[in-house]
N, CA, C and O of each residue as an XYZ file, in Angstrom:
744
protein
N     116.144     99.161     63.463
C     116.262     97.645     63.540
C     115.579     97.356     64.934
O     114.392     97.114     65.156
N     116.931     97.470     66.059
C     116.413     97.691     67.333
C     115.226     98.086     67.677
O     114.452     97.290     68.208
N     114.931     99.169     67.474
C     113.144     99.071     68.022
C     112.075     98.318     67.685
O     111.023     98.142     68.300
N     112.656     97.650     66.064
C     111.701     96.422     65.553
C     111.831     95.977     66.362
O     111.122     96.367     67.290
N     112.715     94.957     66.613
C     113.305     93.779     67.691
C     112.322     94.296     69.356
O     111.550     93.512     69.909
N     112.511     95.261     69.709
C     112.144     95.330     71.177
C     110.385     95.224     70.816
O     109.636     94.345     71.243
N     110.072     96.160     70.086
C     108.555     96.051     69.952
C     108.160     94.640     69.357
O     106.939     94.696     69.205
N     108.456     93.836     69.092
C     107.948     92.284     68.446
C     108.667     91.386     70.065
O     107.990     90.379     70.268
N     109.816     91.557     71.155
C     110.115     91.157     71.976
C     108.497     91.810     72.721
O     107.654     91.009     73.124
N     108.372     92.659     72.768
C     106.828     93.233     73.463
C     105.798     92.960     73.470
O     104.950     92.579     74.277
N     105.870     93.134     72.671
C     104.165     92.168     71.642
C     104.059     90.790     72.229
O     103.078     90.491     72.910
N     105.400     89.618     71.901
C     105.401     88.162     72.784
C     104.855     88.418     74.206
O     103.979     87.766     74.775
N     105.656     89.678     74.759
C     105.549     89.431     76.024
C     103.890     89.770     76.440
O     103.234     88.869     76.962
N     103.418     90.783     76.241
C     102.511     90.955     76.384
C     101.683     89.534     76.158
O     101.653     88.686     77.050
N     101.217     89.408     75.274
C     100.359     88.384     74.581
C     100.605     86.823     75.431
O      99.699     85.999     75.309
N     101.755     86.470     76.225
C     102.056     85.505     76.964
C     100.964     85.679     78.344
O     100.047     85.001     78.809
N     101.579     86.888     78.668
C     100.914     87.821     79.986
C      99.809     87.356     79.780
O      99.439     86.363     80.406
N      99.195     87.826     79.061
C      97.050     88.147     78.785
C      96.979     86.250     79.075
O      96.204     85.738     79.883
N      98.065     85.392     78.126
C      97.254     83.958     78.008
C      97.209     84.117     79.218
O      96.138     84.575     79.615
N      98.364     83.807     80.372
C      98.499     83.896     81.765
C      97.439     83.859     82.103
O      96.794     82.837     82.338
N      96.878     85.578     82.231
C      96.254     85.842     83.118
C      94.471     85.123     82.527
O      93.518     84.759     83.216
N      94.623     85.156     81.184
C      92.833     84.807     80.822
C      92.351     83.183     80.929
O      91.397     82.593     81.435
N      93.668     82.770     80.092
C      93.678     81.469     79.721
C      93.456     80.154     80.891
O      92.624     79.249     80.957
N      94.528     80.510     81.679
C      94.983     79.565     82.700
C      93.487     79.113     84.010
O      93.110     78.019     84.429
N      92.976     80.596     84.310
C      92.221     80.314     85.102
C      91.717     79.686     84.709
O      91.777     78.504     85.046
N      90.840     80.191     83.657
C      89.774     79.833     83.294
C      89.896     78.342     82.832
O      88.860     77.678     82.862
N      91.441     77.546     82.264
C      91.610     76.606     82.015
C      91.795     75.426     83.290
O      91.699     74.199     83.271
N      92.159     76.579     84.585
C      91.826     75.265     85.809
C      90.396     75.280     86.588
O      90.121     74.288     87.262
N      89.284     76.584     86.514
C      88.912     76.750     87.434
C      87.244     76.695     86.693
O      86.185     76.620     87.317
N      87.395     76.747     85.449
C      86.181     76.518     84.385
C      85.802     75.335     83.827
O      84.827     74.693     84.219
N      86.692     74.934     82.719
C      86.228     74.107     82.223
C      88.088     73.257     81.595
O      89.056     73.961     81.308
N      88.096     71.928     81.545
C      88.716     71.602     80.680
C      88.752     70.139     79.845
O      87.858     69.299     79.749
N      89.835     70.139     79.392
C      89.164     68.926     77.937
C      89.529     67.395     78.764
O      90.121     66.963     79.753
N      88.670     66.924     77.520
C      88.830     65.472     77.945
C      88.865     64.312     77.186
O      88.025     64.640     76.348
N      89.156     63.384     76.913
C      89.107     62.724     75.742
C      88.453     61.438     75.847
O      89.014     60.560     76.502
N      87.452     61.231     75.345
C      87.184     59.607     75.995
C      88.074     58.180     75.387
O      88.502     58.174     74.233
N      88.190     57.498     75.935
C      89.045     56.598     75.750
C      88.445     54.986     76.423
O      88.613     54.682     77.604
N      88.039     54.468     75.837
C      87.094     52.796     75.618
C      85.719     53.159     75.178
O      85.381     54.181     74.582
N      84.939     52.106     75.587
C      83.495     51.866     74.715
C      82.697     52.020     76.217
O      81.630     51.407     76.210
N      83.009     52.738     77.549
C      81.918     52.420     78.674
C      80.626     52.795     78.121
O      79.753     51.928     78.122
N      80.230     54.519     77.413
C      79.465     55.510     77.182
C      79.205     54.967     75.712
O      78.587     55.813     75.065
N      79.436     54.019     75.112
C      78.386     54.186     73.742
C      77.136     53.624     73.664
O      77.065     52.465     74.072
N      76.265     54.065     73.306
C      76.544     54.315     72.024
C      76.742     56.530     71.921
O      77.075     57.187     70.935
N      76.361     57.062     73.390
C      76.747     58.169     73.800
C      77.887     58.846     73.310
O      78.111     59.680     72.433
N      78.535     58.225     74.156
C      79.950     58.571     73.384
C      81.055     57.664     72.963
O      81.319     56.639     73.592
N      81.715     58.051     71.871
C      82.992     56.905     71.511
C      84.091     57.131     71.692
O      84.210     58.337     71.905
N      85.192     56.525     71.736
C      86.691     56.777     72.251
C      86.838     57.533     71.323
O      86.093     57.638     70.348
N      87.847     58.146     71.555
C      88.705     59.542     70.836
C      87.934     60.478     70.672
O      88.116     61.011     69.577
N      86.888     61.076     71.458
C      85.518     62.095     70.722
C      86.376     63.705     72.321
O      86.550     63.669     73.539
N      86.510     64.311     71.694
C      87.095     65.109     72.341
C      86.009     66.280     73.231
O      85.080     66.903     72.716
N      86.388     66.334     74.483
C      85.245     66.679     74.968
C      85.043     68.122     76.110
O      86.048     67.882     76.778
N      84.670     68.936     76.525
C      85.023     70.029     76.957
C      84.032     69.769     78.357
O      82.902     69.283     78.410
N      84.856     70.254     79.388
C      84.172     69.755     80.946
C      83.936     70.990     81.646
O      84.698     71.955     81.717
N      83.018     70.879     82.054
C      81.837     72.098     82.748
C      82.778     72.131     84.273
O      82.649     70.972     84.670
N      83.415     72.675     85.030
C      83.959     72.551     86.501
C      83.188     73.719     86.906
O      83.277     73.875     88.124
N      82.437     74.629     86.313
C      81.518     75.656     87.603
C      80.615     75.238     88.119
O      80.509     75.146     89.342
N      79.612     74.833     87.145
C      77.785     74.882     87.439
C      77.804     73.909     89.288
O      76.999     74.094     90.201
N      79.025     72.918     89.276
C      78.493     72.488     90.457
C      78.689     72.956     91.510
O      77.831     72.626     92.329
N      79.780     73.874     92.043
C      79.783     74.901     92.799
C      78.664     75.565     92.872
O      78.786     76.295     93.856
N      77.432     75.764     92.294
C      76.525     76.505     92.177
C      75.029     75.450     92.581
O      74.236     76.015     93.334
N      74.739     74.386     92.247
C      73.904     73.475     92.376
C      74.508     72.157     92.226
O      75.536     72.054     91.556
N      74.047     71.273     92.706
C      74.397     69.722     92.738
C      73.770     68.726     91.605
O      72.556     68.589     91.457
N      74.594     68.160     90.954
C      74.562     67.030     90.231
C      73.447     66.950     89.765
O      72.762     67.707     90.453
N      72.619     66.336     88.751
C      71.038     65.873     88.592
C      71.167     64.909     87.830
O      71.943     64.942     86.875
N      70.004     63.302     88.292
C      70.408     62.725     87.917
C      70.295     62.455     86.014
O      69.528     63.236     85.451
N      70.792     61.742     85.396
C      70.941     61.897     84.104
C      72.015     62.465     83.220
O      72.122     62.413     81.995
N      72.923     63.119     84.291
C      73.676     64.667     83.701
C      74.983     63.104     83.617
O      74.933     61.967     84.089
N      76.155     63.940     82.666
C      77.292     62.647     82.480
C      78.123     63.831     82.932
O      78.084     65.060     82.998
N      78.911     62.774     83.211
C      79.899     63.257     84.887
C      80.898     62.318     83.956
O      80.838     61.303     83.263
N      82.356     63.838     84.617
C      84.073     63.502     84.587
C      84.296     63.255     85.902
O      83.553     63.984     86.560
N      84.941     62.599     86.560
C      85.023     62.225     87.907
C      86.163     61.130     87.878
O      86.394     60.284     87.014
N      87.101     61.506     89.613
C      88.302     60.725     89.690
C      87.406     59.148     89.438
O      86.238     58.810     89.628
N      88.633     58.447     88.919
C      88.160     57.238     89.500
C      88.889     56.415     91.081
O      90.030     56.141     91.454
N      87.641     56.267     91.595
C      88.068     55.867     93.326
C      89.261     55.078     93.978
O      89.912     55.091     95.023
N      89.198     54.432     92.880
C      89.830     53.114     92.571
C      91.780     53.769     93.152
O      92.647     53.338     93.912
N      91.623     54.993     92.218
C      92.719     55.426     91.440
C      92.327     56.867     91.024
O      91.733     57.174     89.990
N      92.728     57.643     91.935
C      92.417     59.380     92.055
C      93.502     59.931     90.699
O      93.557     61.145     90.499
N      94.080     59.271     90.081
C      94.762     60.092     89.275
C      94.402     59.446     87.929
O      95.359     59.193     87.197
N      92.937     59.082     87.405
C      92.628     58.000     86.674
C      91.331     59.375     86.374
O      90.632     59.850     87.269
N      91.301     59.646     85.413
C      89.526     59.806     84.951
C      88.629     59.233     84.484
O      88.846     59.212     83.272
N      87.652     58.699     84.715
C      85.766     58.486     84.475
C      84.767     59.186     83.826
O      84.205     60.130     84.380
N      84.489     58.822     82.711
C      82.970     59.487     82.101
C      82.037     58.286     82.440
O      82.296     57.087     82.329
N      80.780     58.940     82.921
C      79.449     57.938     83.007
C      78.645     58.883     83.432
O      79.029     60.033     83.650
N      77.290     58.423     83.610
C      75.646     59.151     83.891
C      75.448     58.915     85.315
O      75.594     57.897     85.991
N      75.152     59.875     85.554
C      74.267     59.672     87.544
C      73.187     58.993     87.315
O      72.427     59.261     86.385
N      73.040     58.217     87.988
C      71.448     57.289     88.758
C      71.669     57.536     89.498
O      71.840     58.750     89.386
N      71.895     57.199     90.650
C      71.401     57.795     92.306
C      71.828     58.683     92.033
O      72.593     58.970     91.112
N      71.079     59.645     93.351
C      71.173     60.936     94.622
C      71.300     60.270     95.505
O      70.782     59.208     95.849
N      72.575     61.388     96.214
C      73.080     60.878     97.758
C      71.107     60.809     98.457
O      70.096     61.430     98.128
N      71.320     59.975     99.260
C      70.622     59.355     99.854
C      69.269     58.448     99.339
O      68.590     57.865    100.184
N      68.956     58.379     97.992
C      68.580     57.365     97.610
C      69.206     55.960     97.585
O      70.409     55.730     97.702
N      68.138     54.968     97.400
C      68.057     53.312     97.049
C      68.322     53.359     95.894
O      67.720     53.980     95.018
N      69.524     52.509     95.772
C      69.616     52.266     94.151
C      69.356     50.221     93.819
O      70.261     49.455     94.150
N      68.305     49.785     93.296
C      68.137     48.683     93.011
C      68.119     48.296     91.904
O      67.631     48.996     91.017
N      68.559     47.278     91.694
C      69.049     46.805     89.917
C      68.495     45.437     90.170
O      68.884     44.824     91.164
N      67.449     44.806     89.194
C      66.462     43.418     89.020
C      66.513     43.471     88.141
O      66.091     44.487     87.589
N      67.344     41.879     87.010
C      66.818     41.245     86.298
C      67.523     43.209     85.149
O      67.085     43.819     84.174
N      68.380     43.346     85.830
C      68.986     44.990     84.533
C      67.394     46.030     84.647
O      66.817     46.608     83.726
N      67.151     45.991     85.612
C      65.906     46.694     85.371
C      66.310     47.750     86.734
O      66.377     47.305     87.880
N      66.541     49.101     86.415
C      66.848     49.853     87.597
C      66.011     50.553     88.147
O      65.439     51.450     87.527
N      65.805     50.332     89.219
C      64.436     50.911     89.927
C      64.958     51.888     91.649
O      65.028     51.388     92.772
N      65.127     52.780     91.402
C      65.475     54.128     92.399
C      64.060     54.311     93.065
O      62.931     54.475     92.601
N      64.854     54.165     95.036
C      63.673     54.890     95.999
C      64.180     56.742     96.480
O      65.010     57.238     97.241
N      63.441     57.112     95.810
C      63.810     58.437     96.406
C      64.003     58.829     97.535
O      64.521     58.145     98.417
N      63.606     59.998     97.660
C      64.397     60.465     99.313
C      63.181     61.992     99.642
O      62.763     62.597     98.655
N      62.801     62.385    100.884
C      61.913     63.941    100.669
C      60.864     63.428    101.503
O      60.939     62.260    101.883
N      59.931     64.124    101.823
C      59.143     63.853    101.937
C      57.440     62.581    101.592
O      56.692     62.005    102.381
N      57.474     62.626    100.390
C      56.835     61.438    100.018
C      57.627     60.674     99.421
O      57.336     60.419     98.252
N      58.856     60.066     99.988
C      59.396     58.970     98.837
C      58.464     57.877     97.985
O      57.504     57.148     98.236
N      59.401     58.224     96.699
C      59.138     56.730     96.139
C      59.947     55.859     95.447
O      61.149     56.062     95.619
N      59.655     54.957     94.723
C      59.877     54.051     93.875
C      59.653     54.530     92.499
O      58.559     54.780     91.994
N      60.532     54.606     92.083
C      60.700     55.037     90.394
C      61.363     53.545     89.049
O      61.887     52.522     89.489
N      61.232     53.705     88.020
C      61.462     52.889     86.858
C      62.408     53.766     86.410
O      62.031     54.863     85.997
N      63.565     53.485     86.415
C      64.376     54.371     85.675
C      64.334     54.090     83.979
O      65.111     53.240     83.545
N      63.565     54.697     83.169
C      63.510     55.225     81.715
C      65.084     55.716     81.295
O      65.614     56.797     81.550
N      65.663     54.521     80.544
C      67.132     54.412     80.225
C      66.630     54.269     79.021
O      66.179     53.148     78.785
N      66.513     55.717     77.476
C      66.774     55.130     76.158
C      67.676     54.983     75.580
O      67.780     54.513     74.447
N      69.046     55.638     76.773
C      71.084     55.530     76.092
C      71.399     54.362     75.813
O      72.306     54.093     75.025
N      70.410     53.155     76.663
C      71.242     51.566     77.098
C      70.507     50.833     76.150
O      69.403     50.289     76.177
N      71.926     51.023     74.790
C      71.134     49.799     74.020
C      71.087     48.249     73.963
O      70.294     47.528     73.357
N      72.217     47.900     74.807
C      71.691     46.482     75.313
C      72.201     46.234     76.426
O      73.367     45.865     76.560
N      71.198     46.446     77.579
C      71.227     46.043     79.271
C      71.291     44.574     79.730
O      70.300     44.101     80.287
N      72.430     43.790     79.528
C      71.546     42.724     79.665
C      72.432     42.427     81.005
O      73.573     42.814     81.259
N      71.625     41.690     81.717
C      70.726     40.754     82.937
C      72.406     41.633     83.309
O      73.367     41.952     82.609
N      72.027     41.777     84.935
C      73.562     41.596     86.126
C      72.926     40.944     86.649
O      71.823     40.417     86.502
N      74.169     41.000     87.757
C      73.438     40.781     89.383
C      72.347     41.468     90.174
O      72.614     42.663     90.301
N      71.412     41.181     90.647
C      71.007     41.725     91.760
C      71.941     42.569     92.449
O      73.077     42.195     92.741
N      71.442     43.786     92.731
C      72.059     44.738     93.589
C      71.347     45.623     94.398
O      70.357     45.932     93.735
N      71.319     46.135     95.356
C      70.973     47.305     95.886
C      71.523     47.876     97.202
O      71.657     47.387     98.323
N      71.754     48.904     96.755
C      72.801     49.747     97.523
C      71.760     51.622     98.054
O      70.818     52.188     97.499
N      72.352     51.886     98.971
C      71.513     52.725     99.827
C      72.842     53.762     99.895
O      73.662     53.464    100.764
N      73.135     54.924     99.088
C      73.440     56.135     99.088
C      73.855     57.177    100.871
O      73.133     57.563    101.790
N      75.436     57.274    100.582
C      74.619     58.375    101.826
C      74.786     59.870    101.188
O      74.614     60.208    100.017
N      75.198     60.713    102.382
C      74.289     62.142    101.813
C      75.309     62.912    100.659
O      74.977     63.857     99.944
N      76.691     62.205    100.691
C      77.505     62.718    100.140
C      77.787     61.953     98.163
O      78.372     62.461     97.206
N      76.936     60.387     98.322
C      76.995     59.830     97.094
C      76.230     59.956     96.047
O      75.058     60.272     95.838
N      77.199     59.623     95.393
C      76.057     59.218     93.942
C      76.337     57.479     93.089
O      77.348     56.788     93.205
N      75.443     57.247     92.505
C      75.510     55.847     91.705
C      75.645     56.499     89.919
O      75.008     57.340     89.284
N      76.775     55.628     89.610
C      77.039     55.991     88.131
C      76.875     54.627     87.481
O      76.889     53.451     87.843
N      76.736     55.215     86.523
C      76.599     53.582     85.822
C      76.979     54.024     84.510
O      76.590     55.183     84.366
N      77.662     53.532     83.342
C      78.106     53.473     81.939
C      76.628     53.145     81.356
O      75.633     52.618     81.855
N      76.914     53.667     80.130
C      75.463     53.893     79.256
C      75.941     52.197     78.612
O      75.037     51.419     78.304
N      77.270     51.821     78.483
C      77.525     50.527     77.862
C      77.669     48.926     78.761
O      78.575     48.094     78.722
N      76.372     48.939     79.544
C      76.235     48.135     80.763
C      77.325     46.837     80.558
O      78.030     46.673     81.554
N      77.476     46.280     79.900
C      77.948     45.058     79.505
C      79.458     45.273     79.559
O      80.220     44.329     79.771
N      79.919     46.624     79.348
C      81.627     47.212     79.186
C      81.716     47.768     80.377
O      82.643     47.174     80.928
N      81.248     48.644     81.170
C      81.417     49.290     81.636
C      81.631     49.228     83.355
O      80.802     48.814     84.166
N      83.161     49.835     83.678
C      83.552     49.870     84.982
C      82.913     50.861     85.892
O      83.032     52.078     85.744
N      82.172     50.241     86.916
C      81.033     52.040     87.426
C      80.593     52.012     88.933
O      81.621     52.156     89.595
N      79.980     51.941     89.394
C      79.194     51.448     91.045
C      78.763     50.545     90.619
O      77.702     50.453     91.236
N      78.815     49.648     89.883
C      77.976     48.628     90.398
C      79.036     47.686     90.703
O      78.679     46.579     91.107
N      80.333     47.936     90.577
C      82.181     47.205     90.323
C      82.346     47.329     92.130
O      82.452     46.519     93.051
N      82.280     49.279     91.961
C      83.544     49.568     93.029
C      82.457     50.800     93.907
O      82.841     51.864     94.393
N      81.217     50.318     93.905
C      80.589     51.534     95.112
C      80.355     53.165     94.357
O      80.822     53.838     93.438
N      79.401     53.241     95.341
C      79.105     54.941     95.125
C      80.286     55.634     94.722
O      81.355     55.025     94.701
N      80.210     56.982     94.360
C      81.214     57.726     93.754
C      80.646     58.775     95.338
O      79.457     58.989     95.576
N      81.689     59.235     96.135
C      81.540     60.363     96.735
C      82.089     61.486     95.799
O      82.949     61.562     94.921
N      81.159     62.355     96.418
C      80.671     64.209     95.766
C      82.350     64.551     95.794
O      82.603     65.373     94.912
N      83.156     64.280     96.308
C      84.502     65.547     96.489
C      85.136     64.878     94.904
O      85.765     65.725     94.269
N      85.035     63.491     94.229
C      86.012     63.088     93.598
C      84.990     63.453     91.691
O      85.115     62.927     90.585
N      84.173     64.467     92.172
C      83.449     64.853     90.749
C      83.897     65.700     90.307
O      83.778     66.686     91.034
N      84.707     65.993     88.886
C      85.543     66.956     88.465
C      84.351     67.948     88.055
O      84.283     69.091     88.506
N      83.084     67.215     86.840
C      81.971     68.168     86.453
C      81.224     67.769     84.858
O      81.722     66.795     84.294
N      80.742     68.068     84.557
C      80.270     67.697     83.468
C      80.021     67.549     82.059
O      80.949     68.107     81.474
N      79.294     67.114     81.333
C      79.793     67.248     80.023
C      79.636     68.284     79.649
O      79.417     68.722     80.778
N      79.551     69.063     79.091
C      79.588     70.699     78.332
C      79.091     71.015     76.925
O      78.193     71.654     76.376
N      80.571     69.917     76.496
C      80.537     70.175     74.638
C      81.071     68.980     73.964
O      81.399     68.134     74.796
N      81.199     68.747     73.187
C      81.670     67.736     72.165
C      81.883     68.477     70.972
O      81.155     68.858     70.055
N      83.642     68.615     71.374
C      83.707     69.436     69.863
C      84.412     68.758     68.725
O      84.375     69.344     67.643
N      85.346     67.081     68.836
C      85.617     66.849     68.119
C      85.058     64.801     68.305
O      84.922     64.122     69.322
N      84.875     64.426     66.771
C      85.038     65.240     65.724
C      84.047     66.096     65.215
O      82.884     65.929     65.582
N      84.378     67.113     64.310
C      83.078     68.330     64.099
C      81.806     67.165     63.788
O      80.773     67.495     64.370
N      81.697     66.065     63.107
C      80.887     65.501     63.019
C      79.677     65.445     64.226
O      78.486     65.244     63.993
N      80.286     65.676     65.588
C      79.609     65.129     66.543
C      79.227     66.020     67.382
O      78.741     65.782     68.488
N      79.451     67.225     66.845
C      79.555     68.616     67.824
C      78.753     68.792     68.328
O      77.775     68.789     67.579
N      78.360     69.101     69.973
C      76.997     68.877     70.812
C      77.260     69.784     72.238
O      78.243     69.744     72.977
N      76.358     70.392     72.324
C      76.422     71.210     73.743
C      75.332     70.437     74.578
O      74.206     70.057     74.256
N      76.252     70.295     76.116
C      75.631     69.168     77.108
C      75.286     67.931     75.996
O      74.119     67.586     76.183
N      75.723     67.385     75.233
C      75.710     65.927     75.035
C      75.678     64.592     75.915
O      76.471     64.011     76.655
N      74.363     64.394     75.464
C      73.881     63.153     76.364
C      73.039     63.377     78.108
O      72.876     62.573     79.026
N      72.576     65.166     77.923
C      72.142     65.198     78.972
C      70.706     64.986     79.081
O      69.943     64.986     78.114
N      70.281     64.762     80.597
C      68.919     64.801     80.270
C      68.295     66.036     79.625
O      68.941     67.070     79.797
N      67.188     66.134     78.929
C      66.157     67.321     78.963
C      66.524     68.957     80.092
O      67.102     70.015     79.843
N      65.588     68.208     81.782
C      66.292     69.022     82.320
C      67.504     69.273     82.892
O      67.457     69.770     84.017
N      68.452     69.086     82.474
C      69.611     69.135     82.869
C      70.243     70.490     81.866
O      70.826     71.504     82.249
N      70.048     70.263     81.122
C      70.390     71.803     79.641
C      69.181     73.186     80.163
O      69.122     74.231     79.515
């Protein structure tokens, strides 16, 4: 009997050790869970949806316009927000009568009107123009009338970005890979 107990204890110890060696590093450096709270990303994401955030991609490439990201709120880094990237480093974001215009950077800067099929109700907001620095992003919620975003608190520093939304797991009827991401980001 003692042999059976020792064997069971040894199996539990091995299970815990394997879990710590495999799961903990993945959870810490690769992916983390996130539960949507609030309606700032409606209709793309609803409150209480369970997401998995990809924390690894941005070690190898920079974020792309249109990607949905999770980040530490600049005014209180203990809180995490979910928003969509609108403006990239060095660009100028101009909002006029609810339309978003981006002045790109590079050899041939151009001004583009951002097509936003994910925005259902784009109430006219105060006109705004922001020139982003080299490490800043401009982020907006899809539900503009209720979103607390870069229009309110300014550009998002790169170092506060946690990662992009990789999976929507719950509820099961909304299961999706890279939900809400633009086609070029998939």
